[in-house]
Backbone as CSV, one residue per row, in Angstrom:
resi,resn,N_x,N_y,N_z,CA_x,CA_y,CA_z,C_x,C_y,C_z
1,MET,173.778,-103.614,41.698,174.189,-103.982,40.341,173.296,-103.291,39.327
2,VAL,173.889,-102.633,38.353,173.139,-101.964,37.303,172.928,-102.935,36.149
3,THR,171.678,-103.181,35.785,171.366,-104.028,34.645,171.129,-103.139,33.435
4,ILE,171.922,-103.315,32.403,171.869,-102.460,31.231,171.136,-103.187,30.122
5,SER,169.982,-102.678,29.757,169.176,-103.346,28.740,169.513,-102.817,27.354
6,ILE,169.478,-103.703,26.390,169.749,-103.362,24.998,168.474,-103.595,24.190
7,PRO,168.057,-102.638,23.343,166.860,-102.838,22.526,166.941,-104.126,21.728
8,GLN,165.789,-104.748,21.501,165.756,-106.045,20.832,166.309,-105.987,19.414
9,ASN,166.202,-104.824,18.753,166.680,-104.717,17.376,168.138,-104.256,17.295
10,ALA,168.837,-104.249,18.436,170.234,-103.828,18.454,171.070,-104.863,19.178
11,ALA,172.347,-104.907,18.846,173.284,-105.799,19.516,174.488,-104.975,19.947
12,LEU,175.012,-105.290,21.103,176.176,-104.559,21.578,177.418,-105.086,20.874
13,ARG,178.041,-104.246,20.045,179.220,-104.628,19.286,180.489,-103.952,19.797
14,ALA,180.312,-102.802,20.447,181.485,-102.078,20.928,181.111,-101.160,22.079
15,VAL,182.097,-100.848,22.898,181.944,-99.879,23.978,182.997,-98.796,23.782
16,ILE,182.553,-97.550,23.806,183.465,-96.412,23.686,183.591,-95.750,25.045
17,PHE,184.821,-95.497,25.454,185.099,-94.897,26.750,185.734,-93.521,26.570
18,ASP,185.259,-92.555,27.338,186.075,-91.376,27.571,187.271,-91.854,28.403
19,MET,188.361,-91.096,28.429,189.536,-91.574,29.164,189.617,-91.016,30.580
20,ASP,189.771,-89.701,30.713,189.971,-89.110,32.034,188.714,-89.228,32.885
21,GLY,188.865,-89.829,34.056,187.741,-89.999,34.962,186.886,-91.211,34.670
22,VAL,187.127,-91.876,33.536,186.350,-93.063,33.171,187.250,-94.292,33.128
23,VAL,188.320,-94.230,32.351,189.285,-95.325,32.288,190.417,-95.103,33.298
24,ILE,190.833,-93.855,33.447,191.925,-93.556,34.384,191.455,-92.545,35.429
25,ASP,191.934,-92.724,36.645,191.567,-91.836,37.752,192.526,-90.649,37.763
26,SER,192.325,-89.735,36.818,193.288,-88.663,36.581,192.830,-87.284,37.033
27,HIS,191.582,-87.126,37.427,191.095,-85.789,37.748,191.857,-85.115,38.894
28,PRO,192.183,-85.812,39.986,192.967,-85.144,41.039,194.314,-84.643,40.538
29,ALA,194.983,-85.434,39.702,196.275,-85.007,39.161,196.114,-83.814,38.234
30,HIS,195.057,-83.804,37.438,194.820,-82.669,36.548,194.524,-81.398,37.342
31,ARG,193.748,-81.515,38.388,193.456,-80.343,39.216,194.748,-79.761,39.779
32,LYS,195.605,-80.636,40.278,196.863,-80.186,40.859,197.748,-79.538,39.792
33,ALA,197.818,-80.160,38.603,198.659,-79.627,37.536,198.153,-78.271,37.036
34,TRP,196.840,-78.158,36.833,196.277,-76.881,36.385,196.509,-75.793,37.420
35,LYS,196.325,-76.115,38.697,196.496,-75.109,39.742,197.941,-74.624,39.809
36,LYS,198.894,-75.556,39.713,200.303,-75.173,39.764,200.698,-74.375,38.526
37,PHE,200.254,-74.823,37.354,200.570,-74.102,36.124,200.016,-72.692,36.155
38,LEU,198.744,-72.547,36.492,198.121,-71.227,36.499,198.776,-70.315,37.538
39,GLY,199.210,-70.907,38.659,199.892,-70.120,39.669,201.196,-69.526,39.175
40,THR,201.884,-70.252,38.291,203.176,-69.757,37.787,203.016,-68.562,36.863
41,ILE,201.822,-68.366,36.314,201.604,-67.211,35.445,200.696,-66.175,36.112
42,GLY,200.567,-66.303,37.432,199.847,-65.289,38.199,198.347,-65.373,38.146
43,ARG,197.824,-66.525,37.781,196.357,-66.697,37.727,195.949,-67.668,38.823
44,GLY,195.648,-67.119,39.986,195.178,-67.969,41.075,193.759,-68.441,40.813
45,VAL,193.452,-69.666,41.223,192.110,-70.225,41.006,191.629,-70.910,42.272
46,THR,190.334,-70.899,42.462,189.714,-71.609,43.570,189.401,-73.044,43.150
47,GLU,189.094,-73.884,44.119,188.732,-75.261,43.810,187.467,-75.323,42.967
48,SER,186.520,-74.445,43.235,185.281,-74.455,42.449,185.542,-74.015,41.010
49,GLU,186.472,-73.068,40.804,186.816,-72.664,39.438,187.449,-73.810,38.673
50,LEU,188.194,-74.666,39.379,188.856,-75.793,38.726,187.874,-76.879,38.294
51,ASP,186.642,-76.815,38.785,185.657,-77.834,38.397,185.419,-77.842,36.891
52,CYS,185.720,-76.733,36.216,185.470,-76.676,34.767,186.337,-77.672,34.008
53,ILE,187.463,-78.109,34.594,188.321,-79.056,33.880,187.701,-80.443,33.835
54,LEU,186.637,-80.662,34.614,185.971,-81.961,34.642,184.906,-82.082,33.561
55,ASN,184.714,-81.037,32.784,183.586,-80.997,31.852,183.867,-81.589,30.488
56,GLY,185.040,-82.205,30.305,185.311,-82.904,29.052,185.735,-82.023,27.902
57,HIS,186.143,-80.779,28.181,186.530,-79.876,27.105,187.987,-80.085,26.702
58,LYS,188.318,-79.624,25.502,189.692,-79.689,25.030,190.568,-78.726,25.832
59,ARG,191.872,-79.017,25.848,192.805,-78.194,26.613,192.759,-76.735,26.180
60,ALA,192.648,-76.488,24.875,192.606,-75.114,24.373,191.401,-74.358,24.924
61,ASP,190.263,-75.038,25.025,189.062,-74.388,25.557,189.216,-74.081,27.046
62,ILE,189.885,-74.960,27.784,190.126,-74.708,29.210,191.076,-73.531,29.382
63,LEU,192.108,-73.457,28.547,193.033,-72.333,28.610,192.305,-71.012,28.342
64,ARG,191.429,-71.006,27.344,190.677,-69.783,27.048,189.749,-69.425,28.205
65,ASN,189.202,-70.428,28.863,188.321,-70.169,29.996,189.053,-69.410,31.102
66,PHE,190.294,-69.796,31.355,191.057,-69.171,32.430,191.798,-67.906,31.989
67,LEU,192.263,-67.861,30.737,193.176,-66.803,30.309,192.616,-65.880,29.237
68,GLY,191.406,-66.146,28.764,190.841,-65.310,27.722,191.301,-65.751,26.334
69,GLU,191.057,-64.921,25.339,191.402,-65.264,23.960,192.921,-65.327,23.811
70,LEU,193.388,-66.401,23.187,194.822,-66.627,23.011,195.120,-66.964,21.557
71,SER,196.307,-66.632,21.112,196.728,-67.004,19.769,197.062,-68.497,19.737
72,ASP,197.183,-69.045,18.541,197.553,-70.449,18.407,198.915,-70.718,19.044
73,GLU,199.831,-69.764,18.891,201.164,-69.927,19.483,201.085,-69.949,21.003
74,GLU,200.263,-69.077,21.573,200.099,-69.039,23.034,199.421,-70.307,23.542
75,LEU,198.426,-70.784,22.799,197.744,-72.013,23.201,198.726,-73.178,23.233
76,SER,199.582,-73.265,22.234,200.579,-74.335,22.189,201.589,-74.192,23.318
77,PHE,202.065,-72.978,23.532,203.079,-72.724,24.563,202.536,-73.046,25.952
78,TYR,201.383,-72.487,26.283,200.804,-72.722,27.607,200.365,-74.177,27.774
79,GLY,199.865,-74.765,26.694,199.448,-76.160,26.760,200.596,-77.087,27.104
80,LYS,201.751,-76.850,26.492,202.928,-77.663,26.781,203.389,-77.467,28.218
81,GLN,203.304,-76.228,28.719,203.677,-75.961,30.107,202.787,-76.731,31.074
82,LYS,201.483,-76.688,30.807,200.557,-77.407,31.688,200.844,-78.893,31.656
83,ASP,201.084,-79.443,30.459,201.346,-80.879,30.348,202.624,-81.277,31.070
84,GLU,203.609,-80.384,31.106,204.834,-80.674,31.844,204.546,-80.833,33.336
85,PHE,203.673,-79.982,33.879,203.282,-80.120,35.275,202.564,-81.447,35.502
86,PHE,201.700,-81.820,34.543,200.963,-83.074,34.696,201.895,-84.277,34.665
87,GLN,202.873,-84.266,33.756,203.777,-85.409,33.632,204.601,-85.623,34.899
88,ARG,204.856,-84.554,35.640,205.629,-84.682,36.883,204.879,-85.480,37.942
89,ILE,203.550,-85.490,37.846,202.760,-86.218,38.844,201.954,-87.351,38.214
90,ALA,202.271,-87.676,36.952,201.501,-88.696,36.229,201.603,-90.071,36.870
91,PHE,202.663,-90.299,37.648,202.804,-91.607,38.295,201.693,-91.853,39.305
92,ASP,201.000,-90.786,39.716,199.880,-90.933,40.653,198.629,-91.475,39.970
93,VAL,198.594,-91.417,38.649,197.390,-91.789,37.901,197.335,-93.303,37.710
94,LYS,196.194,-93.883,38.064,195.980,-95.325,37.935,194.666,-95.581,37.194
95,PRO,194.459,-96.803,36.689,193.135,-97.139,36.138,192.066,-97.039,37.220
96,VAL,190.860,-96.675,36.845,189.776,-96.594,37.815,189.410,-98.000,38.291
97,SER,188.802,-98.054,39.430,188.459,-99.340,40.034,187.528,-100.158,39.128
98,GLY,187.915,-101.379,38.855,187.066,-102.314,38.115,187.155,-102.219,36.608
99,VAL,187.855,-101.197,36.062,187.813,-101.022,34.612,188.627,-102.097,33.885
100,VAL,189.739,-102.546,34.450,190.539,-103.580,33.791,189.747,-104.881,33.711
101,GLU,189.085,-105.235,34.782,188.254,-106.450,34.782,187.118,-106.323,33.766
102,PHE,186.543,-105.120,33.676,185.464,-104.884,32.716,185.983,-105.004,31.289
103,LEU,187.164,-104.453,31.015,187.763,-104.560,29.684,188.090,-106.008,29.336
104,ASN,188.565,-106.765,30.307,188.834,-108.188,30.070,187.547,-108.942,29.731
105,ALA,186.468,-108.578,30.404,185.184,-109.226,30.134,184.700,-108.907,28.721
106,LEU,184.881,-107.645,28.291,184.517,-107.276,26.921,185.330,-108.079,25.914
107,THR,186.625,-108.174,26.163,187.511,-108.909,25.256,187.096,-110.368,25.143
108,SER,186.757,-110.969,26.262,186.389,-112.389,26.270,185.115,-112.646,25.469
109,ARG,184.270,-111.632,25.321,183.023,-111.776,24.566,183.130,-111.240,23.145
110,GLY,184.315,-110.806,22.762,184.498,-110.316,21.406,183.884,-108.958,21.157
111,ILE,183.689,-108.178,22.218,183.134,-106.828,22.096,184.285,-105.834,22.016
112,ALA,184.305,-105.025,20.967,185.395,-104.084,20.765,185.333,-102.952,21.785
113,ALA,186.498,-102.373,22.071,186.578,-101.217,22.958,187.328,-100.108,22.247
114,ALA,186.912,-98.868,22.491,187.538,-97.706,21.857,187.621,-96.565,22.865
115,ILE,188.505,-95.623,22.573,188.658,-94.411,23.368,188.245,-93.212,22.527
116,ALA,187.458,-92.302,23.125,187.126,-91.014,22.509,187.347,-89.949,23.579
117,THR,188.492,-89.301,23.534,188.892,-88.393,24.599,189.246,-87.019,24.071
118,SER,189.009,-86.005,24.891,189.397,-84.646,24.541,190.876,-84.396,24.783
119,ALA,191.552,-85.339,25.418,192.983,-85.194,25.688,193.779,-85.189,24.393
120,SER,194.996,-84.676,24.450,195.853,-84.661,23.272,196.273,-86.077,22.884
121,ARG,196.678,-86.235,21.638,197.104,-87.545,21.148,198.331,-88.045,21.927
122,LEU,199.298,-87.158,22.147,200.524,-87.559,22.836,200.229,-88.050,24.244
123,ARG,199.445,-87.282,24.990,199.161,-87.692,26.373,198.319,-88.956,26.424
124,THR,197.373,-89.076,25.498,196.513,-90.265,25.481,197.337,-91.534,25.277
125,TYR,198.149,-91.557,24.220,198.924,-92.763,23.933,199.973,-93.016,25.010
126,ARG,200.590,-91.948,25.502,201.586,-92.104,26.561,200.953,-92.709,27.812
127,THR,199.762,-92.249,28.153,199.081,-92.738,29.357,198.651,-94.186,29.196
128,LEU,198.031,-94.509,28.073,197.559,-95.876,27.859,198.717,-96.868,27.845
129,GLU,199.826,-96.469,27.256,200.992,-97.356,27.211,201.606,-97.527,28.596
130,ARG,201.711,-96.438,29.347,202.315,-96.526,30.677,201.512,-97.429,31.606
131,LEU,200.190,-97.401,31.454,199.322,-98.204,32.310,199.007,-99.576,31.714
132,ASN,199.661,-99.907,30.592,199.474,-101.200,29.933,198.010,-101.434,29.546
133,LEU,197.391,-100.410,28.988,195.990,-100.496,28.586,195.800,-100.428,27.067
134,SER,196.851,-100.106,26.336,196.715,-99.853,24.895,196.098,-101.018,24.139
135,HIS,196.450,-102.231,24.526,196.021,-103.399,23.756,194.525,-103.649,23.830
136,TYR,193.848,-103.005,24.766,192.402,-103.209,24.881,191.621,-102.440,23.808
137,PHE,192.203,-101.381,23.259,191.436,-100.446,22.439,191.828,-100.537,20.968
138,SER,190.884,-100.959,20.144,191.141,-101.101,18.707,191.097,-99.762,17.993
139,VAL,190.428,-98.776,18.591,190.327,-97.436,18.014,190.561,-96.420,19.127
140,VAL,191.376,-95.413,18.838,191.612,-94.310,19.775,191.475,-93.002,19.000
141,VAL,190.544,-92.165,19.427,190.345,-90.852,18.817,190.536,-89.805,19.913
142,THR,191.319,-88.773,19.613,191.682,-87.787,20.624,191.233,-86.379,20.222
143,GLY,191.476,-85.448,21.136,191.130,-84.058,20.861,191.870,-83.482,19.674
144,ASP,193.030,-84.051,19.341,193.788,-83.582,18.177,193.132,-83.970,16.856
145,ASP,192.173,-84.887,16.908,191.541,-85.393,15.689,190.274,-84.636,15.319
146,VAL,189.860,-83.696,16.157,188.630,-82.939,15.895,188.878,-81.454,16.110
147,GLU,188.143,-80.654,15.378,188.268,-79.199,15.534,187.506,-78.718,16.752
148,LEU,186.312,-79.270,16.959,185.470,-78.870,18.078,185.447,-79.963,19.135
149,GLY,185.504,-79.554,20.400,185.436,-80.512,21.493,184.006,-80.852,21.856
150,LYS,183.846,-81.782,22.776,182.526,-82.124,23.296,181.919,-80.867,23.936
151,PRO,180.618,-80.612,23.776,179.542,-81.528,23.386,179.323,-81.712,21.888
152,ASP,180.179,-81.165,21.052,180.058,-81.465,19.630,180.200,-82.983,19.434
153,PRO,179.322,-83.604,18.650,179.319,-85.065,18.535,180.340,-85.655,17.574
154,THR,181.141,-84.804,16.927,182.035,-85.295,15.873,182.965,-86.389,16.361
155,ILE,183.520,-86.247,17.565,184.489,-87.233,18.045,183.857,-88.616,18.160
156,TYR,182.574,-88.677,18.525,181.908,-89.978,18.625,181.519,-90.510,17.251
157,ARG,181.173,-89.624,16.350,180.860,-90.079,14.993,182.099,-90.654,14.313
158,ILE,183.244,-90.007,14.517,184.491,-90.517,13.940,184.838,-91.870,14.546
159,THR,184.718,-91.976,15.861,185.045,-93.240,16.538,184.163,-94.371,16.044
160,CYS,182.881,-94.101,15.916,181.942,-95.116,15.437,182.271,-95.517,14.001
161,ARG,182.617,-94.536,13.175,182.968,-94.823,11.785,184.224,-95.685,11.712
162,LYS,185.215,-95.389,12.544,186.445,-96.178,12.544,186.201,-97.598,13.053
163,LEU,185.221,-97.754,13.929,184.846,-99.096,14.389,184.074,-99.858,13.321
164,GLY,183.519,-99.134,12.347,182.731,-99.757,11.298,181.370,-100.214,11.782
165,LEU,180.794,-99.466,12.734,179.540,-99.878,13.352,178.485,-98.785,13.274
166,LYS,177.236,-99.186,13.483,176.133,-98.242,13.587,176.057,-97.713,15.022
167,PRO,175.621,-96.471,15.214,175.543,-95.904,16.560,174.710,-96.732,17.541
168,GLN,173.652,-97.348,17.044,172.782,-98.107,17.944,173.427,-99.403,18.451
169,ASP,174.550,-99.792,17.852,175.251,-100.993,18.289,176.395,-100.691,19.243
170,VAL,176.460,-99.429,19.686,177.580,-98.969,20.513,177.057,-98.403,21.824
171,LEU,177.800,-98.631,22.887,177.485,-98.070,24.196,178.650,-97.199,24.635
172,VAL,178.349,-96.051,25.246,179.371,-95.094,25.658,179.375,-94.946,27.173
173,PHE,180.569,-94.797,27.748,180.728,-94.449,29.158,181.383,-93.076,29.239
174,GLU,180.735,-92.149,29.925,181.208,-90.772,30.048,180.993,-90.272,31.478
175,ASP,181.860,-89.350,31.911,181.703,-88.801,33.260,181.372,-87.319,33.248
176,ALA,181.195,-86.722,32.070,180.890,-85.299,31.959,179.619,-85.106,31.149
177,ALA,178.834,-84.094,31.538,177.593,-83.816,30.826,177.850,-83.500,29.359
178,SER,178.937,-82.792,29.070,179.235,-82.450,27.674,179.525,-83.702,26.850
179,GLY,180.189,-84.685,27.450,180.476,-85.933,26.755,179.226,-86.758,26.524
180,ILE,178.358,-86.789,27.518,177.091,-87.513,27.366,176.249,-86.877,26.268
181,GLU,176.197,-85.552,26.262,175.447,-84.859,25.213,176.025,-85.159,23.839
182,ALA,177.351,-85.204,23.740,177.997,-85.508,22.460,177.628,-86.906,21.977
183,ALA,177.684,-87.881,22.889,177.351,-89.255,22.525,175.891,-89.380,22.112
184,ARG,174.997,-88.724,22.834,173.570,-88.796,22.516,173.291,-88.142,21.159
185,GLN,173.952,-87.021,20.887,173.759,-86.369,19.583,174.266,-87.243,18.447
186,ALA,175.253,-88.095,18.750,175.776,-89.015,17.738,174.911,-90.265,17.616
187,GLY,173.831,-90.349,18.387,172.897,-91.464,18.281,173.242,-92.665,19.133
188,MET,174.075,-92.486,20.161,174.535,-93.602,20.981,173.930,-93.554,22.376
189,ARG,173.727,-94.722,22.932,173.328,-94.828,24.338,174.535,-94.544,25.216
190,CYS,174.301,-93.910,26.356,175.423,-93.492,27.189,175.128,-93.748,28.664
191,ILE,176.130,-94.254,29.360,176.066,-94.454,30.808,176.968,-93.430,31.470
192,GLY,176.453,-92.739,32.479,177.221,-91.738,33.197,178.017,-92.370,34.324
193,VAL,179.272,-91.971,34.438,180.162,-92.474,35.491,180.336,-91.372,36.528
194,LEU,179.896,-91.627,37.735,179.964,-90.635,38.801,181.343,-90.617,39.440
195,GLY,181.894,-89.431,39.588,183.162,-89.264,40.280,182.938,-88.642,41.642
196,GLU,184.045,-88.385,42.336,183.971,-87.849,43.696,183.306,-86.482,43.739
197,ARG,183.513,-85.678,42.701,182.961,-84.320,42.673,181.871,-84.165,41.619
198,THR,181.308,-85.301,41.172,180.301,-85.255,40.114,178.897,-85.310,40.691
199,ALA,178.073,-84.353,40.316,176.665,-84.380,40.704,175.888,-85.200,39.679
200,PRO,174.946,-86.024,40.119,174.222,-86.881,39.171,173.269,-86.123,38.256
201,GLU,172.683,-85.026,38.740,171.630,-84.347,37.983,172.075,-83.876,36.599
202,PRO,173.256,-83.238,36.450,173.661,-82.811,35.097,173.865,-83.972,34.130
203,LEU,174.345,-85.105,34.630,174.555,-86.257,33.756,173.226,-86.822,33.258
204,LEU,172.256,-86.894,34.147,170.933,-87.377,33.747,170.251,-86.389,32.805
205,ALA,170.407,-85.097,33.098,169.799,-84.077,32.244,170.409,-84.089,30.840
206,ALA,171.689,-84.473,30.752,172.357,-84.528,29.451,171.944,-85.739,28.637
207,GLY,171.289,-86.722,29.285,170.783,-87.870,28.543,171.353,-89.210,28.935
208,ALA,172.058,-89.294,30.068,172.577,-90.594,30.503,171.433,-91.553,30.797
209,SER,171.559,-92.784,30.301,170.521,-93.791,30.529,170.596,-94.339,31.949
210,TYR,171.816,-94.477,32.463,172.060,-94.977,33.806,173.247,-94.230,34.388
211,LEU,173.410,-94.337,35.698,174.585,-93.804,36.365,175.253,-94.915,37.164
212,ILE,176.570,-94.941,37.134,177.324,-95.882,37.953,178.433,-95.119,38.672
213,SER,178.883,-95.638,39.778,180.034,-95.057,40.459,181.254,-95.951,40.321
214,SER,181.056,-97.147,39.760,182.158,-98.085,39.552,181.760,-99.094,38.483
215,PHE,182.743,-99.578,37.728,182.460,-100.602,36.733,182.100,-101.928,37.391
216,GLU,182.365,-102.063,38.663,181.967,-103.265,39.389,180.454,-103.348,39.522
217,GLU,179.770,-102.235,39.227,178.303,-102.217,39.313,177.640,-102.694,38.027
218,CYS,178.397,-102.861,36.958,177.807,-103.190,35.657,177.605,-104.696,35.501
219,SER,176.452,-105.057,34.999,176.173,-106.454,34.665,176.399,-106.653,33.174
220,LEU,177.524,-107.258,32.828,177.848,-107.485,31.425,176.873,-108.452,30.767
221,GLU,176.343,-109.379,31.528,175.418,-110.375,30.981,174.256,-109.690,30.272
222,ALA,173.735,-108.607,30.864,172.562,-107.946,30.305,172.907,-107.036,29.144
223,MET,174.199,-106.816,28.905,174.610,-105.898,27.864,174.813,-106.545,26.510
224,CYS,174.846,-107.854,26.481,175.359,-108.532,25.286,174.289,-108.910,24.271
225,TYR,173.036,-108.934,24.667,172.021,-109.372,23.729,170.825,-108.430,23.755
C-alpha cells in the first residue's frame, strides 16, 4: 500500500488524471491502431518504435515523429485515418483496474476529479461517455485546448485554473515522463502510474513523488489531510 503524504500547509482538493494508460487501459489498442494505420501508408514500424506513443505527446507530434514535417491538412487527414483504426477496436478499451473504485472514493469525500489529456476532444469525450466515466470529472482539458503538448505545463495550468484551485492543493496521476514533467512544472505533486511497458526510472527522474502499478495500492486516508 502506498501512503501519500500531503504537506501540512496544503489540503487535497482535487485529483487530475491523464487519460490513456491512467484512467483507461488503452495503450495496447493504440499500438495496434498506429501499427495498422502506418502500414497502410507504407511506414512499417517495430514494437520499440511504437513505444513513443506512450510518452504523452499530442497526435500531431506522433505523426511528425513517424512521417516527418506535415502540413496542417495532412495532419488532419492522417489523424482522422488513425482515429478510424482506433475506433474499430475501441471496444477492447476498459477502465484500468481499481480506478472506478478510486473515483468513487474521491467523490464520497468531496474531492474533485479532472482530466488533462493529450488526446483529442472528440475521442476523450466519446471514450469517457462510452465507459460511463464522464460524471466523475468536473473539468476535462484535451490536446485540442493547448498549442503545445506535454511536457509543456500549460494543460495542467489550464486544468487547475478551471478547477479554481492552487497547484499545491492538487495531485496528479500520470504514466509518462513528459506528463510528470508538465505537472511538476505547473507546481503540482505527481504520482507515476506504471504500465506493462513502463520503466520506473524515467518517471522518477521526471519528478514523480511515488510510483504505483494500480490504484488499489493507494491509501486515500493519507491523501485527504
